[in-house]
C-alpha positions as CSV (number, residue, x, y, z in Angstrom):
1,X,240.0,-50.3,47.0
2,X,239.0,-46.8,47.9
3,X,237.0,-46.3,51.3
4,X,233.4,-44.8,51.1
5,X,233.3,-41.4,52.5
6,X,230.8,-41.2,55.4
7,X,227.6,-39.2,55.0
8,X,227.4,-35.9,56.7
9,X,224.5,-35.9,59.4
10,X,221.4,-33.9,58.6
11,X,220.9,-31.9,61.7
12,X,218.0,-30.0,60.4
13,X,216.0,-33.2,59.7
14,X,216.9,-34.6,63.2
15,X,215.7,-31.4,64.8
16,X,212.4,-31.5,62.9
17,X,211.9,-35.1,63.9
18,X,212.6,-34.3,67.5
19,X,210.3,-31.3,67.4
20,X,207.5,-33.4,66.0
21,X,208.0,-36.1,68.6
22,X,208.2,-33.6,71.4
23,X,205.0,-32.0,70.2
24,X,203.2,-35.3,70.1
25,X,204.5,-36.1,73.6
26,X,203.4,-32.7,74.8
27,X,199.9,-33.1,73.4
28,X,199.7,-36.6,75.0
29,X,200.7,-35.2,78.3
30,X,198.2,-32.3,78.0
31,X,195.5,-34.8,77.2
32,X,196.4,-36.9,80.2
33,X,196.5,-33.8,82.4
34,X,193.1,-32.7,81.0
35,X,191.6,-36.2,81.8
36,X,193.1,-36.0,85.3
37,X,191.7,-32.5,85.9
38,X,188.3,-33.6,84.5
39,X,188.3,-36.6,86.9
40,X,189.3,-34.4,89.8
41,X,186.5,-31.9,88.9
42,X,184.0,-34.8,88.6
43,X,185.1,-36.3,92.0
44,X,185.4,-33.0,93.9
45,X,182.5,-31.1,92.4
46,X,180.0,-33.1,90.4
47,X,180.0,-36.2,92.6
48,X,181.0,-34.5,95.8
49,X,177.8,-35.3,97.7
50,X,177.8,-39.0,96.5
51,X,181.4,-39.6,97.7
52,X,180.9,-37.5,100.8
53,X,178.0,-39.7,101.8
54,X,179.9,-42.9,101.1
55,X,182.8,-41.6,103.1
56,X,180.5,-40.8,106.0
57,X,179.0,-44.3,105.7
58,X,182.5,-45.6,106.4
59,X,183.3,-43.0,109.0
60,X,180.0,-42.4,110.7
61,X,177.7,-45.1,112.2
62,X,174.2,-44.7,113.4
63,X,173.5,-46.7,116.6
64,X,169.8,-47.3,117.5
65,X,168.7,-46.5,121.1
66,X,165.9,-48.5,122.6
67,X,162.9,-46.6,123.9
68,X,161.6,-47.2,127.4
69,X,158.4,-49.4,127.3
70,X,155.3,-47.7,128.6
71,X,154.2,-48.6,132.1
72,X,150.8,-50.1,133.1
73,X,148.8,-49.0,136.1
74,X,145.6,-50.0,137.7
75,X,142.6,-47.6,138.1
76,X,144.1,-46.2,141.3
77,X,147.6,-45.6,140.0
78,X,149.2,-48.7,141.4
79,X,152.0,-50.0,139.1
80,X,151.2,-53.3,137.5
81,X,154.0,-53.6,134.9
82,X,157.3,-51.8,135.2
83,X,160.8,-51.6,133.8
84,X,163.5,-52.7,136.2
85,X,167.2,-52.5,135.7
86,X,168.9,-55.8,134.9
87,X,172.6,-56.1,135.5
88,X,174.9,-58.1,133.2
89,X,178.5,-58.9,133.6
90,X,180.3,-58.0,130.3
91,X,183.8,-58.1,129.0
92,X,185.8,-56.4,126.3
93,X,188.4,-59.0,125.2
94,X,190.9,-56.5,123.8
95,X,191.4,-55.0,127.2
96,X,192.1,-58.4,128.9
97,X,195.6,-59.7,128.8
98,X,194.7,-63.4,129.3
99,X,191.0,-64.0,128.9
100,X,190.9,-67.6,130.1
101,X,193.0,-66.9,133.2
102,X,190.9,-63.9,134.0
103,X,187.7,-66.0,133.8
104,X,189.2,-68.6,136.1
105,X,190.1,-65.9,138.6
106,X,186.7,-64.3,138.3
107,X,185.1,-67.6,139.2
108,X,186.6,-67.4,142.6
109,X,184.3,-64.5,143.5
110,X,181.3,-65.0,141.1
111,X,180.1,-68.4,139.9
112,X,180.8,-68.6,136.2
113,X,179.7,-71.9,134.6
114,X,181.7,-73.8,132.0
115,X,179.0,-73.0,129.4
116,X,179.3,-69.3,130.1
117,X,183.1,-69.4,129.8
118,X,182.9,-71.4,126.5
119,X,180.3,-69.0,125.1
120,X,182.4,-65.9,125.6
121,X,185.6,-67.5,124.4
122,X,183.8,-68.7,121.3
123,X,182.2,-65.3,120.7
124,X,185.7,-63.7,121.1
125,X,187.0,-65.8,118.2
126,X,184.3,-64.8,115.7
127,X,183.6,-61.2,116.7
128,X,185.7,-58.1,117.1
129,X,187.7,-58.1,120.3
130,X,186.9,-54.5,121.2
131,X,183.2,-55.1,121.3
132,X,181.6,-55.8,124.7
133,X,180.3,-59.4,125.2
134,X,177.9,-60.6,127.9
135,X,179.5,-63.1,130.2
136,X,176.8,-63.6,132.7
137,X,173.2,-62.1,132.6
138,X,171.0,-61.0,135.4
139,X,173.3,-60.7,138.3
140,X,171.7,-60.5,141.7
141,X,172.5,-57.6,144.1
142,X,175.1,-59.6,146.0
143,X,177.0,-60.5,142.8
144,X,176.9,-56.9,141.7
145,X,178.3,-55.8,145.1
146,X,181.0,-58.4,145.2
147,X,182.2,-57.6,141.7
148,X,182.1,-53.8,142.3
149,X,184.5,-54.2,145.2
150,X,186.9,-56.4,143.1
151,X,186.5,-54.6,139.8
152,X,190.0,-53.1,140.0
153,X,191.4,-56.7,139.7
154,X,189.6,-57.3,136.4
155,X,190.4,-54.7,133.7
156,X,188.1,-55.1,130.7
157,X,185.3,-56.5,132.8
158,X,182.3,-54.3,133.9
159,X,178.7,-54.5,135.1
160,X,176.3,-53.0,132.6
161,X,172.6,-52.2,133.3
162,X,169.6,-52.3,131.0
163,X,165.8,-52.1,131.6
164,X,163.7,-55.3,131.4
165,X,160.0,-55.8,132.0
166,X,158.9,-56.9,135.4
167,X,155.4,-57.8,136.8
168,X,155.4,-57.2,140.5
169,X,152.1,-59.0,141.1
170,X,153.2,-62.1,139.2
171,X,150.5,-64.7,138.4
172,X,147.6,-62.5,139.7
173,X,147.4,-60.6,136.5
174,X,148.9,-62.8,133.8
175,X,145.8,-63.4,131.8
176,X,144.9,-59.7,131.7
177,X,148.3,-58.1,131.2
178,X,150.0,-60.9,129.3
179,X,153.8,-60.6,129.1
180,X,156.6,-59.6,126.8
181,X,159.3,-61.9,125.5
182,X,161.9,-62.1,122.7
183,X,160.8,-61.2,119.3
184,X,160.6,-64.3,117.1
185,X,161.0,-64.6,113.3
186,X,157.3,-64.8,112.5
187,X,156.6,-61.6,114.4
188,X,159.6,-59.9,112.8
189,X,158.3,-60.8,109.3
190,X,154.9,-59.4,110.3
191,X,156.6,-56.2,111.4
192,X,158.5,-55.9,108.2
193,X,155.3,-56.4,106.2
194,X,153.7,-53.5,108.2
195,X,156.8,-51.3,107.8
196,X,157.4,-51.3,111.5
197,X,160.6,-53.4,111.7
198,X,162.9,-50.4,111.9
199,X,161.4,-49.4,115.2
200,X,162.7,-52.7,116.7
201,X,166.4,-52.2,115.8
202,X,167.4,-51.6,119.4
203,X,165.1,-54.0,121.3
204,X,164.1,-57.6,121.1
205,X,161.0,-57.4,123.4
206,X,157.6,-57.9,122.0
207,X,154.1,-58.3,123.6
208,X,153.0,-61.9,123.5
209,X,149.6,-61.9,125.2
210,X,147.0,-59.7,126.8
211,X,147.3,-56.0,127.1
212,X,151.0,-56.2,126.3
213,X,150.2,-57.7,122.9
214,X,147.0,-55.7,122.1
215,X,148.6,-52.4,122.8
216,X,152.1,-53.3,121.6
217,X,152.5,-50.3,119.3
218,X,151.4,-47.8,122.0
219,X,153.6,-49.4,124.7
220,X,156.7,-49.9,122.6
221,X,157.5,-46.2,121.8
222,X,159.8,-44.9,119.0
223,X,163.4,-45.9,118.6
224,X,166.1,-43.2,119.0
225,X,169.6,-43.0,117.5
226,X,173.2,-41.9,118.2
227,X,175.6,-40.8,115.4
228,X,179.2,-41.8,116.2
229,X,182.5,-41.5,114.3
230,X,184.4,-44.8,113.9
231,X,187.8,-45.7,112.6
232,X,188.6,-48.1,109.8
233,X,188.3,-51.0,112.3
234,X,184.8,-50.0,113.4
235,X,185.9,-48.7,116.8
236,X,183.9,-45.7,118.1
237,X,186.1,-42.6,118.3
238,X,183.5,-40.0,119.4
239,X,179.8,-39.2,119.5
240,X,178.5,-36.7,117.0
241,X,174.8,-36.3,117.8
242,X,172.0,-38.0,119.7
243,X,168.3,-38.2,118.8
244,X,166.7,-39.5,122.0
245,X,164.1,-42.2,121.8
246,X,160.4,-41.5,122.5
247,X,159.1,-43.7,125.3
248,X,155.9,-45.7,124.9
249,X,152.6,-44.6,126.3
250,X,151.6,-45.4,129.9
251,X,148.3,-47.2,130.2
252,X,145.8,-46.9,133.0
253,X,143.5,-49.9,133.3
254,X,140.0,-50.1,134.7
255,X,141.2,-53.1,136.9
256,X,141.4,-52.8,140.6
257,X,144.4,-54.7,141.9
258,X,142.8,-55.2,145.3
259,X,139.7,-56.8,143.8
260,X,142.0,-58.8,141.5
261,X,143.9,-60.2,144.5
262,X,140.6,-61.1,146.2
263,X,139.6,-63.0,143.0
264,X,143.0,-64.9,143.1
265,X,142.6,-65.7,146.8
266,X,139.0,-67.1,146.6
267,X,139.9,-69.4,143.7
268,X,143.0,-70.9,145.3
269,X,143.0,-74.7,144.9
270,X,140.2,-74.8,142.3
271,X,139.9,-74.3,138.6
272,X,137.7,-71.4,137.4
273,X,137.4,-67.8,136.4
274,X,136.1,-64.5,137.7
275,X,135.0,-61.4,135.8
276,X,133.9,-58.2,137.4
277,X,132.7,-55.3,135.3
278,X,131.3,-51.8,135.8
279,X,128.1,-51.8,133.7
280,X,128.1,-48.0,133.5
281,X,131.0,-47.9,131.1
282,X,132.0,-51.6,130.4
283,X,135.3,-51.2,132.4
284,X,136.6,-54.5,133.7
285,X,137.3,-54.4,137.4
286,X,138.7,-57.8,137.8
287,X,139.6,-60.6,135.4
288,X,141.2,-63.7,136.8
289,X,141.7,-67.3,135.6
290,X,142.9,-70.1,137.8
291,X,145.3,-71.8,137.7
292,X,147.6,-69.1,136.5
293,X,151.4,-68.7,136.1
294,X,154.2,-66.2,136.6
295,X,154.7,-64.1,133.5
296,X,158.2,-63.1,134.6
297,X,159.3,-66.6,133.6
298,X,158.9,-65.7,130.0
299,X,160.5,-62.2,130.0
300,X,164.1,-63.5,129.9
301,X,163.3,-66.8,128.1
302,X,161.6,-69.6,130.0
303,X,163.5,-72.9,130.5
304,X,162.2,-76.1,128.9
305,X,161.7,-77.5,132.4
306,X,159.5,-74.6,133.5
307,X,157.5,-74.7,130.3
308,X,156.8,-78.4,130.5
309,X,155.5,-77.8,134.0
310,X,152.8,-75.5,132.5
311,X,151.7,-78.2,130.0
312,X,149.5,-80.0,132.6
313,X,145.9,-81.1,132.6
314,X,144.8,-78.0,134.5
315,X,145.8,-75.9,131.5
316,X,147.1,-72.8,133.2
317,X,148.1,-71.2,129.8
318,X,144.4,-70.9,128.9
319,X,142.6,-67.7,129.9
320,X,139.4,-69.3,131.3
321,X,137.7,-65.8,131.6
322,X,137.7,-65.3,127.8
323,X,138.6,-68.7,126.4
324,X,136.9,-71.1,128.8
325,X,133.7,-72.6,127.1
326,X,131.1,-73.5,129.7
327,X,127.5,-74.3,129.6
328,X,125.9,-71.0,130.9
329,X,123.3,-73.1,132.7
330,X,120.5,-71.2,134.6
331,X,122.3,-67.8,134.4
332,X,120.5,-67.3,131.0
333,X,117.0,-67.9,132.4
334,X,116.3,-64.2,132.9
335,X,117.1,-63.5,129.3
336,X,115.0,-66.4,128.1
337,X,112.1,-65.2,130.3
338,X,112.3,-61.8,128.5
339,X,112.2,-63.5,125.1
340,X,109.2,-65.6,126.2
341,X,107.4,-62.5,127.4
342,X,108.2,-60.6,124.2
343,X,106.9,-63.4,122.0
344,X,103.7,-63.9,124.1
345,X,104.6,-67.5,125.0
346,X,104.0,-66.5,128.6
347,X,102.7,-63.5,130.4
348,X,103.5,-62.0,133.8
349,X,100.6,-64.0,135.2
350,X,101.1,-67.3,133.4
351,X,101.7,-70.3,135.6
352,X,103.2,-73.6,134.6
353,X,102.7,-76.8,136.5
354,X,106.0,-78.4,137.5
355,X,105.8,-82.0,138.7
356,X,109.6,-82.3,138.7
357,X,110.0,-83.1,135.0
358,X,109.0,-82.1,131.5
359,X,107.9,-84.3,128.6
360,X,107.4,-83.6,124.9
361,X,104.0,-84.9,123.8
362,X,104.2,-88.5,122.7
363,X,107.9,-88.8,123.9
364,X,108.8,-91.1,126.8
365,X,112.0,-89.3,127.8
366,X,111.7,-87.0,130.8
367,X,113.8,-83.9,131.2
368,X,114.2,-83.6,135.0
369,X,114.0,-80.6,137.2
370,X,116.8,-80.1,139.7
371,X,114.1,-80.4,142.4
372,X,112.9,-84.0,142.1
373,X,109.4,-83.4,143.4
374,X,108.9,-80.2,141.4
375,X,108.0,-76.6,142.3
376,X,104.3,-76.8,141.8
377,X,102.6,-73.9,140.0
378,X,105.3,-71.5,138.8
379,X,105.1,-68.0,137.3
380,X,107.9,-66.2,135.6
381,X,109.1,-64.6,138.9
382,X,109.2,-67.9,140.8
383,X,110.8,-69.7,137.8
384,X,113.8,-67.3,138.0
385,X,113.9,-67.0,141.8
386,X,113.9,-70.8,142.4
387,X,115.5,-71.6,139.1
388,X,112.7,-73.9,137.9
389,X,114.0,-76.0,135.0
390,X,110.6,-77.3,134.0
391,X,109.3,-73.8,133.4
392,X,112.1,-73.1,130.9
393,X,111.9,-76.6,129.3
394,X,108.4,-75.8,128.3
395,X,109.2,-72.2,127.4
396,X,112.1,-73.2,125.1
397,X,110.0,-75.9,123.5
398,X,107.3,-73.3,122.6
399,X,109.9,-70.7,121.4
400,X,112.0,-72.9,119.2
401,X,115.8,-72.7,118.6
402,X,115.6,-70.1,115.9
403,X,113.9,-67.4,118.0
404,X,116.2,-68.3,121.0
405,X,119.4,-68.1,119.0
406,X,118.4,-64.9,117.2
407,X,117.5,-63.2,120.5
408,X,120.5,-64.3,122.5
409,X,122.9,-63.3,119.8
410,X,121.9,-59.7,120.5
411,X,123.4,-60.1,124.0
412,X,126.8,-61.2,122.6
413,X,126.5,-65.0,122.8
414,X,128.2,-66.8,120.0
415,X,130.4,-63.8,119.3
416,X,133.6,-62.1,120.6
417,X,132.9,-59.6,123.3
418,X,135.2,-57.0,121.9
419,X,137.4,-56.8,125.0
420,X,140.9,-55.4,124.3
421,X,142.9,-58.6,124.4
422,X,143.3,-61.1,121.5
423,X,142.8,-64.3,123.6
424,X,139.1,-64.8,123.3
425,X,136.8,-67.4,121.8
426,X,133.2,-66.9,120.5
427,X,132.1,-70.2,122.1
428,X,128.9,-71.7,120.7
429,X,125.4,-70.3,120.3
430,X,123.7,-73.3,118.6
431,X,121.4,-73.0,115.6
432,X,120.0,-75.5,113.1
433,X,122.6,-74.5,110.5
434,X,125.4,-74.9,113.1
435,X,124.4,-78.4,113.9
436,X,124.0,-79.3,110.3
437,X,127.5,-78.1,109.5
438,X,129.0,-79.5,112.7
439,X,127.4,-83.0,112.8
440,X,125.5,-83.2,109.5
441,X,122.4,-83.8,111.5
442,X,119.0,-82.2,111.7
443,X,118.0,-80.2,114.8
444,X,115.5,-82.0,117.0
445,X,113.0,-80.6,119.5
446,X,114.8,-82.4,122.3
447,X,117.9,-80.4,121.5
448,X,115.9,-77.2,122.2
449,X,114.8,-78.4,125.6
450,X,118.4,-78.5,127.0
451,X,119.1,-75.1,125.5
452,X,116.2,-73.8,127.5
453,X,118.3,-74.2,130.7
454,X,121.6,-73.1,129.2
455,X,122.8,-76.7,128.5
456,X,123.1,-79.0,125.5
457,X,125.2,-77.5,122.7
458,X,125.2,-74.0,124.2
459,X,128.5,-72.8,125.6
460,X,129.6,-69.4,126.7
461,X,132.7,-67.7,128.3
462,X,132.5,-65.9,131.6
463,X,133.2,-62.7,129.7
464,X,130.1,-63.3,127.5
465,X,127.9,-64.1,130.5
466,X,129.1,-60.9,132.3
467,X,128.5,-58.8,129.2
468,X,125.0,-60.3,128.7
469,X,124.0,-59.4,132.2
470,X,125.5,-55.9,131.9
471,X,123.2,-55.4,128.9
472,X,120.3,-56.7,130.9
473,X,120.9,-54.4,133.9
474,X,121.3,-51.5,131.5
475,X,117.9,-52.4,129.9
476,X,119.3,-53.0,126.4
477,X,122.2,-50.5,126.3
478,X,125.3,-52.4,125.1
479,X,128.6,-51.0,126.5
480,X,131.4,-53.5,125.4
481,X,133.9,-54.6,128.0
482,X,137.4,-53.0,128.0
483,X,140.5,-53.1,130.2
484,X,142.3,-49.9,129.3
485,X,140.8,-46.6,130.6
486,X,143.3,-44.0,129.4
487,X,146.7,-43.9,127.5
488,X,149.1,-41.2,128.8
489,X,152.3,-39.7,127.5
490,X,153.7,-36.6,129.3
491,X,150.7,-34.3,129.6
492,X,148.7,-35.9,126.8
493,X,145.8,-38.1,128.0
494,X,143.7,-40.1,125.6
495,X,140.4,-41.7,126.7
496,X,140.1,-45.3,125.5
497,X,136.5,-46.2,126.1
498,X,134.9,-48.4,123.5
499,X,131.9,-47.1,121.6
500,X,128.5,-48.5,122.4
501,X,127.1,-51.2,120.2
502,X,123.5,-51.3,118.9
503,X,121.1,-51.7,121.8
504,X,118.7,-54.5,122.4
505,X,115.2,-53.0,121.9
506,X,112.1,-54.7,123.3
507,X,108.5,-54.2,122.2
508,X,107.5,-54.0,125.8
509,X,110.2,-52.3,127.9
510,X,108.5,-53.4,131.2
511,X,109.8,-56.9,130.5
512,X,113.3,-55.7,131.5
513,X,112.0,-54.9,134.9
514,X,110.3,-58.3,135.3
515,X,113.6,-60.2,134.8
516,X,115.5,-57.7,137.1
517,X,112.9,-58.0,139.9
518,X,113.1,-61.7,139.7
519,X,116.9,-61.6,140.0
520,X,116.5,-59.3,143.0
521,X,114.1,-61.8,144.6
522,X,116.7,-64.6,144.0
523,X,118.9,-63.0,146.6
524,X,116.3,-61.3,148.8
525,X,113.6,-63.9,149.2
526,X,114.2,-66.9,151.5
527,X,113.2,-69.3,148.7
528,X,115.7,-67.6,146.3
529,X,118.7,-69.8,145.3
530,X,121.2,-67.1,146.3
531,X,119.6,-66.0,149.6
532,X,121.9,-67.7,152.0
533,X,125.1,-66.4,150.3
534,X,124.1,-62.7,150.7
535,X,122.5,-62.6,154.1
536,X,123.6,-59.5,156.0
537,X,125.0,-57.7,152.9
538,X,125.3,-53.9,153.5
539,X,124.4,-53.3,149.8
540,X,121.4,-54.4,147.8
541,X,122.4,-57.3,145.5
542,X,120.6,-59.3,142.8
543,X,121.7,-62.2,140.8
544,X,121.2,-65.7,139.3
545,X,122.8,-69.0,140.3
546,X,123.5,-71.9,137.9
547,X,124.7,-75.4,138.0
548,X,126.0,-76.9,134.8
549,X,126.2,-80.6,134.2
550,X,129.4,-81.7,132.7
551,X,128.2,-85.2,131.8
552,X,124.7,-86.6,131.3
553,X,123.0,-88.6,134.0
554,X,121.0,-91.6,132.7
555,X,117.2,-91.7,133.2
556,X,116.3,-92.9,136.7
557,X,119.8,-92.3,138.1
558,X,120.6,-89.7,140.8
559,X,123.6,-87.4,140.6
560,X,126.0,-88.2,143.4
561,X,129.2,-86.2,143.1
562,X,131.3,-88.7,145.1
563,X,130.5,-91.4,142.6
564,X,132.0,-89.4,139.7
565,X,135.5,-88.5,138.7
566,X,136.2,-84.9,139.7
567,X,136.4,-83.7,136.0
568,X,132.8,-85.1,135.5
569,X,131.3,-83.2,138.5
570,X,129.0,-80.1,138.0
571,X,130.3,-76.6,137.4
572,X,129.0,-73.9,139.8
573,X,128.1,-70.5,138.3
574,X,126.8,-67.3,139.7
575,X,126.3,-63.9,138.1
576,X,125.1,-61.0,140.1
577,X,125.0,-57.2,140.3
578,X,124.6,-54.4,142.9
579,X,123.2,-52.1,144.0
580,X,119.9,-53.2,142.5
581,X,118.5,-49.7,141.8
582,X,121.8,-48.3,140.4
583,X,124.1,-51.2,139.4
584,X,127.8,-50.4,139.7
585,X,129.3,-53.8,139.5
586,X,128.5,-57.1,137.7
587,X,130.3,-60.2,138.8
588,X,130.5,-63.6,137.2
589,X,132.0,-66.6,139.0
590,X,132.5,-70.0,137.4
591,X,134.1,-72.8,139.5
592,X,134.8,-76.1,137.7
593,X,133.7,-79.4,139.1
594,X,133.0,-78.2,142.6
595,X,129.2,-78.4,142.8
596,X,126.2,-76.0,142.6
597,X,126.3,-72.2,142.0
598,X,124.3,-71.4,145.1
599,X,126.7,-73.2,147.5
600,X,130.1,-72.5,145.8
601,X,130.0,-69.7,143.3
602,X,127.6,-67.3,145.0
603,X,129.6,-67.0,148.3
604,X,132.7,-66.2,146.2
605,X,130.9,-63.4,144.4
606,X,129.8,-62.1,147.9
607,X,133.4,-61.7,148.9
608,X,134.2,-59.7,145.8
609,X,131.2,-57.5,146.2
610,X,131.9,-57.0,149.9
611,X,135.4,-55.7,149.1
612,X,134.2,-53.5,146.3
613,X,131.6,-51.7,148.3
614,X,133.9,-51.3,151.3
615,X,136.5,-49.7,149.0
616,X,134.1,-47.7,146.8
617,X,131.1,-46.9,149.1
618,X,129.8,-44.2,146.7
619,X,129.5,-43.6,143.0
620,X,132.2,-41.0,142.8
621,X,134.7,-43.2,144.5
622,X,133.9,-46.1,142.2
623,X,135.0,-44.2,139.1
């Protein structure tokens, strides 16, 4: 069989096939290069800013810098709230060869508790080793000195300082200044809702009470920032730029720390409150509530043991000056006298017979006067000077509760005073509607009788009583109380006085002077209830005493303090002002369960006024 002759290769066809395949491959490569170039253009040109920003986010970090909190001074420039350096012992685990061994060695020179050791070891396991961790907070000076001498033995350990709030006068100013403490979740949520949370990125301190809370935004300042370059592990390589923080405003208060300390001293061992105010502008000169507590306990976090100690029956956490609700007692008799004169219920010459009690017609119950045998024939002056209850029982009965409550509300009773702290209660100025809502009962004439001497359902705070007397001595002008005088930052000074409220206008302006003259006689006349307390005063005082019953005494029974529990004994009250012709200070003193205002509260007020006029003998020095 013949063999088949092999076919000769078609080189031309193969060349054409190769050329076509090469062309397709070339086109494919060109397309891929085009896509690559397009992506490069997109990344490098069109989206340059986007990726540059993302790159910087990975490379550049912004670290917030806490602002210095504003300082607080008294009216004479004495520092009341400052920022003190606090020293913490910190460690960078990455720089320590054997952390546990180093901690044991460190314990030989500075006491390190097992809890502190465990905390830093646990933190080291869950956080980055190159970040500083607090081992022991708030080192004392001796510990700082000992460590500084031995620091060369402990690589990776260092003492770092930060500023923390400190109150040098401790419990003397707690209820006025308040305090700062760690920001809690509720407060943080509130800041977020107000758009202010970013300003707290570098600090955890927040005003909790008093001035610190009311002026938190002014005192806190504005957070700063530092831009730093970091590596892929988050370690800082270098600092790029710094925007310094803006410190908070400094506040100058109307308080006088000397007068405040006198208030603290005279209330030692008793419960009560003192408010002193300048009636010319409403500035608070002293505001003290006893018992008090040290606000520095809260700054770094109060222990459960210390906090439990504050939860006692004396209630030191309550600001009695603005939250204590007391029967105002006879301190409101001058105001009620003005109302009676305005309404024509009495005149300047009207005399009321006081046999030692008052009775509503056809009612057997007797409302007793504090003087069992009575004051005899009493006019408006004598009624205030000697604090005749019977006169005001009858006056209140004739006026009725509606006129009384409407008039007294103009003096701030039953309402917040407007002082620049949040801790305040409106107390109770009773009305017929109030009793209906509170007890679902009608208002009876007998209810009005007790109101006539500042008792019954009527309660007021020492701040309200002070404010009411300030309006009286200003003859109707209402300058609301305030604690902050000016806010300062660098050379900028902002006055913080509160605007006047609508005045109390009388039909007969002379009625102001009648009440004021009677308060003057209360101190100057030998029969006045405050005469003994102010004998020999170098200034010209005026005032009104009050004794508030805490519990009712049955008909026919006599009040004997020794037979009652201390908490059931009378409260002593005094409110006064001086000098009489040109008042520069109004003082209210309330002492709980210690007896009458003339014997207890008035002598305390005398000590405050003595200090004030020794320190500020003239008008110019008192400002």
